[in-house]
N, CA, C and O of each residue as an XYZ file, in Angstrom:
356
protein
N      12.475    -14.576     -5.730
C      13.560    -14.507     -4.774
C      13.358    -13.246     -3.919
O      13.045    -12.174     -4.437
N      13.540    -13.393     -2.639
C      13.444    -12.274     -1.655
C      12.076    -11.627     -1.650
O      11.953    -10.441     -1.344
N      11.027    -12.403     -1.989
C       9.671    -11.904     -2.007
C       9.500    -10.641     -2.833
O       8.720     -9.758     -2.476
N      10.225    -10.555     -3.932
C      10.215     -9.342     -4.739
C       8.915     -9.142     -5.481
O       8.548     -8.002     -5.762
N       8.203    -10.204     -5.810
C       7.018    -10.055     -6.654
C       5.748    -10.488     -5.912
O       4.777     -9.736     -5.825
N       5.777    -11.691     -5.390
C       4.592    -12.227     -4.688
C       5.065    -12.961     -3.425
O       6.226    -13.346     -3.289
N       4.106    -13.131     -2.516
C       4.376    -13.883     -1.305
C       4.553    -15.351     -1.655
O       4.069    -15.796     -2.695
N       5.248    -16.124     -0.793
C       5.371    -17.557     -1.081
C       4.019    -18.217     -1.225
O       3.139    -17.994     -0.394
N       3.828    -19.017     -2.248
C       2.615    -19.775     -2.548
C       1.384    -18.880     -2.766
O       0.263    -19.384     -2.713
N       1.548    -17.604     -3.003
C       0.439    -16.669     -3.189
C      -0.458    -17.086     -4.358
O      -1.684    -17.053     -4.255
N       0.158    -17.470     -5.446
C      -0.628    -17.804     -6.633
C      -1.426    -19.107     -6.372
O      -2.616    -19.184     -6.676
N      -0.773    -20.085     -5.828
C      -1.449    -21.354     -5.531
C      -2.574    -21.159     -4.544
O      -3.664    -21.707     -4.712
N      -2.310    -20.376     -3.509
C      -3.326    -20.151     -2.449
C      -4.560    -19.410     -3.001
O      -5.662    -19.544     -2.469
N      -4.362    -18.645     -4.048
C      -5.464    -17.872     -4.625
C      -5.942    -18.432     -5.963
O      -6.697    -17.770     -6.674
N      -5.527    -19.594     -6.299
C      -5.875    -20.199     -7.602
C      -7.381    -20.428     -7.758
O      -7.884    -20.507     -8.879
N      -8.096    -20.534     -6.640
C      -9.550    -20.666     -6.747
C     -10.194    -19.510     -7.480
O     -11.280    -19.652     -8.041
N      -9.533    -18.370     -7.478
C     -10.048    -17.194     -8.197
C      -9.978    -17.379     -9.728
O     -10.624    -16.648    -10.479
N      -9.204    -18.342    -10.160
C      -9.059    -18.611    -11.595
C     -10.133    -19.568    -12.107
O     -10.171    -19.860    -13.302
N     -10.989    -20.053    -11.245
C     -12.034    -21.031    -11.662
C     -12.844    -20.466    -12.819
O     -13.307    -19.326    -12.786
N     -12.996    -21.280    -13.819
C     -13.765    -20.890    -14.984
C     -13.006    -20.098    -16.046
O     -13.551    -19.774    -17.101
N     -11.724    -19.786    -15.751
C     -10.910    -19.055    -16.678
C      -9.930    -20.046    -17.351
O      -9.123    -20.675    -16.666
N     -10.003    -20.181    -18.674
C      -9.075    -21.109    -19.318
C      -7.648    -20.554    -19.351
O      -7.441    -19.341    -19.346
N      -6.704    -21.433    -19.383
C      -5.307    -21.010    -19.460
C      -4.429    -22.133    -19.994
O      -4.842    -23.291    -20.061
N      -3.264    -21.779    -20.357
C      -2.265    -22.756    -20.819
C      -0.960    -22.427    -20.124
O      -0.438    -21.319    -20.247
N      -0.437    -23.400    -19.392
C       0.818    -23.262    -18.660
C       1.892    -23.919    -19.517
O       1.791    -25.090    -19.883
N       2.927    -23.132    -19.830
C       4.080    -23.642    -20.610
C       5.255    -23.740    -19.648
O       5.597    -22.765    -18.979
N       5.867    -24.904    -19.580
C       7.003    -25.081    -18.647
C       8.072    -25.917    -19.312
O       7.791    -26.979    -19.865
N       9.297    -25.435    -19.255
C      10.426    -26.166    -19.782
C      10.875    -27.285    -18.807
O      11.034    -27.045    -17.610
N      11.069    -28.462    -19.322
C      11.482    -29.600    -18.488
C      12.762    -29.341    -17.737
O      12.923    -29.806    -16.609
N      13.681    -28.605    -18.345
C      14.994    -28.344    -17.753
C      15.089    -26.961    -17.080
O      16.177    -26.413    -16.902
N      13.938    -26.425    -16.720
C      13.895    -25.106    -16.056
C      14.492    -25.256    -14.661
O      13.964    -25.994    -13.828
N      15.587    -24.556    -14.412
C      16.291    -24.595    -13.124
C      15.892    -23.398    -12.258
O      16.231    -23.344    -11.076
N      15.176    -22.445    -12.843
C      14.753    -21.264    -12.105
C      13.441    -21.533    -11.356
O      13.296    -21.223    -10.173
N      12.503    -22.116    -12.089
C      11.194    -22.476    -11.524
C      11.028    -23.993    -11.622
O      10.856    -24.508    -12.727
N      11.071    -24.702    -10.541
C      10.963    -26.167    -10.582
C       9.651    -26.639    -11.179
O       8.621    -25.977    -11.059
N       9.706    -27.795    -11.824
C       8.533    -28.367    -12.477
C       7.401    -28.608    -11.446
O       6.224    -28.561    -11.804
N       7.753    -28.860    -10.189
C       6.733    -29.010     -9.161
C       5.821    -27.799     -9.064
O       4.633    -27.934     -8.772
N       6.371    -26.616     -9.307
C       5.520    -25.391     -9.273
C       4.486    -25.413    -10.373
O       3.336    -25.040    -10.142
N       4.866    -25.841    -11.568
C       3.910    -25.887    -12.675
C       2.850    -26.946    -12.444
O       1.678    -26.719    -12.743
N       3.237    -28.099    -11.919
C       2.241    -29.130    -11.652
C       1.333    -28.740    -10.525
O       0.141    -29.040    -10.581
N       1.837    -28.080     -9.494
C       0.981    -27.593     -8.392
C      -0.042    -26.561     -8.909
O      -1.209    -26.589     -8.518
N       0.404    -25.661     -9.781
C      -0.516    -24.680    -10.350
C      -1.569    -25.386    -11.204
O      -2.752    -25.052    -11.129
N      -1.152    -26.349    -12.006
C      -2.093    -27.093    -12.800
C      -3.129    -27.848    -11.947
O      -4.311    -27.896    -12.285
N      -2.667    -28.424    -10.855
C      -3.584    -29.114     -9.949
C      -4.584    -28.170     -9.314
O      -5.734    -28.540     -9.080
N      -4.144    -26.941     -9.033
C      -5.000    -25.936     -8.401
C      -5.893    -25.177     -9.418
O      -6.858    -24.520     -9.028
N      -5.571    -25.273    -10.673
C      -6.259    -24.563    -11.731
C      -6.764    -25.549    -12.796
O      -6.157    -25.675    -13.860
N      -7.837    -26.224    -12.521
C      -8.267    -27.321    -13.423
C      -8.670    -26.825    -14.845
O      -8.732    -27.639    -15.766
N      -8.934    -25.562    -15.033
C      -9.322    -25.059    -16.331
C      -8.116    -24.763    -17.217
O      -8.266    -24.300    -18.348
N      -6.908    -25.035    -16.691
C      -5.678    -24.782    -17.453
C      -5.104    -26.075    -17.993
O      -5.254    -27.137    -17.388
N      -4.457    -25.978    -19.119
C      -3.720    -27.115    -19.701
C      -2.260    -26.906    -19.280
O      -1.794    -25.775    -19.149
N      -1.546    -28.032    -19.070
C      -0.115    -27.927    -18.740
C       0.658    -28.555    -19.904
O       0.406    -29.707    -20.257
N       1.589    -27.817    -20.499
C       2.455    -28.313    -21.528
C       3.897    -28.256    -21.035
O       4.439    -27.174    -20.809
N       4.505    -29.402    -20.871
C       5.884    -29.489    -20.467
C       6.727    -29.634    -21.743
O       6.567    -30.594    -22.497
N       7.593    -28.703    -21.962
C       8.416    -28.695    -23.152
C       9.706    -29.478    -22.879
O      10.553    -29.054    -22.092
N       9.829    -30.593    -23.528
C      10.872    -31.588    -23.122
C      12.307    -31.159    -23.380
O      13.223    -31.656    -22.725
N      12.519    -30.257    -24.312
C      13.898    -29.909    -24.620
C      14.202    -28.437    -24.299
O      15.039    -27.812    -24.949
N      13.505    -27.895    -23.283
C      13.664    -26.475    -22.983
C      13.910    -26.248    -21.471
O      13.624    -27.100    -20.630
N      14.434    -25.100    -21.192
C      14.636    -24.654    -19.826
C      13.687    -23.483    -19.508
O      12.482    -23.577    -19.738
N      14.227    -22.415    -18.994
C      13.410    -21.296    -18.473
C      13.240    -20.186    -19.500
O      12.255    -19.451    -19.425
N      14.115    -20.035    -20.419
C      14.130    -18.876    -21.323
C      12.993    -18.889    -22.364
O      12.732    -19.896    -23.022
N      12.347    -17.756    -22.479
C      11.344    -17.614    -23.549
C      11.954    -17.425    -24.910
O      11.235    -17.291    -25.900
N      13.298    -17.410    -24.977
C      13.999    -17.256    -26.258
C      14.402    -18.584    -26.853
O      14.963    -18.629    -27.948
N      14.121    -19.678    -26.140
C      14.453    -21.006    -26.680
C      13.447    -21.341    -27.774
O      12.253    -21.096    -27.601
N      13.909    -21.906    -28.915
C      12.998    -22.158    -30.034
C      11.755    -22.982    -29.656
O      10.659    -22.644    -30.105
N      11.876    -24.007    -28.881
C      10.731    -24.832    -28.553
C       9.754    -24.125    -27.619
O       8.548    -24.367    -27.672
N      10.273    -23.261    -26.776
C       9.399    -22.422    -25.894
C       8.662    -21.426    -26.756
O       7.457    -21.238    -26.586
N       9.356    -20.782    -27.679
C       8.715    -19.828    -28.601
C       7.569    -20.506    -29.349
O       6.464    -19.969    -29.431
N       7.849    -21.703    -29.897
C       6.818    -22.423    -30.618
C       5.617    -22.723    -29.714
O       4.474    -22.563    -30.142
N       5.858    -23.151    -28.488
C       4.771    -23.479    -27.550
C       3.986    -22.246    -27.180
O       2.760    -22.306    -27.079
N       4.664    -21.113    -26.971
C       3.960    -19.872    -26.628
C       3.101    -19.365    -27.785
O       1.983    -18.898    -27.569
N       3.617    -19.455    -29.008
C       2.829    -19.025    -30.189
C       1.618    -19.925    -30.364
O       0.512    -19.446    -30.614
N       1.830    -21.250    -30.231
C       0.702    -22.183    -30.338
C      -0.321    -21.916    -29.221
O      -1.526    -21.901    -29.474
N       0.152    -21.709    -28.013
C      -0.777    -21.427    -26.897
C      -1.563    -20.173    -27.136
O      -2.760    -20.128    -26.854
N      -0.910    -19.141    -27.655
C      -1.615    -17.891    -27.971
C      -2.703    -18.088    -29.009
O      -3.819    -17.590    -28.862
N      -2.359    -18.834    -30.078
C      -3.347    -19.148    -31.124
C      -4.464    -19.996    -30.571
O      -5.627    -19.773    -30.908
N      -4.146    -20.969    -29.727
C      -5.188    -21.794    -29.108
C      -6.109    -20.982    -28.232
O      -7.317    -21.218    -28.227
N      -5.574    -20.032    -27.489
C      -6.411    -19.173    -26.609
C      -7.338    -18.302    -27.440
O      -8.479    -18.061    -27.047
N      -6.861    -17.828    -28.586
C      -7.736    -17.026    -29.490
C      -8.912    -17.892    -29.907
O     -10.053    -17.429    -29.910
N      -8.640    -19.167    -30.267
C      -9.738    -20.090    -30.680
C     -10.657    -20.367    -29.504
O     -11.876    -20.379    -29.677
N     -10.121    -20.587    -28.324
C     -10.923    -20.886    -27.142
C     -11.811    -19.723    -26.791
O     -12.993    -19.901    -26.495
N     -11.252    -18.531    -26.822
C     -12.011    -17.347    -26.385
C     -12.897    -16.749    -27.493
O     -13.738    -15.892    -27.222
N     -12.710    -17.192    -28.705
C     -13.514    -16.674    -29.829
C     -13.245    -15.198    -30.043
O     -12.098    -14.754    -30.005
N     -14.291    -14.452    -30.264
C     -14.155    -13.030    -30.530
C     -13.616    -12.258    -29.350
O     -12.977    -11.220    -29.521
N     -13.870    -12.764    -28.135
C     -13.336    -12.085    -26.930
C     -11.800    -12.069    -26.964
O     -11.170    -11.139    -26.459
N     -11.217    -13.094    -27.555
C      -9.783    -13.196    -27.596
C      -9.152    -12.714    -28.885
O      -7.968    -12.955    -29.120
N      -9.913    -12.044    -29.718
C      -9.387    -11.553    -31.003
C      -8.361    -10.451    -30.724
O      -8.713     -9.361    -30.274
N      -7.098    -10.749    -30.997
C      -6.020     -9.840    -30.712
C      -5.955     -8.650    -31.686
O      -5.176     -7.716    -31.494
N      -6.782     -8.706    -32.722
C      -6.740     -7.628    -33.728
C      -7.618     -6.466    -33.300
O      -7.626     -5.437    -33.974
N      -8.364     -6.592    -32.196
C      -9.158     -5.483    -31.731
C     -10.532     -5.629    -32.122
O     -11.357     -4.771    -31.809
């Protein structure tokens, strides 16, 4: 809102810079802050990312199903990245 963080469409316009970098996008189906179209546009522009739409969640990272998805995504990224992604140092 009010261009406080990034310019409009800045992430999508620069998504080519993410080529070859794996990622996991977690998005709540009922998110009223960030429309689902934004997550699908990012996924379309970032083919190395997976998109997980959480069917019973909104925007908050404190919702149980979002927490579960974020923990699973973190564990999956550790597996994908191997030792590079080892969070233990």
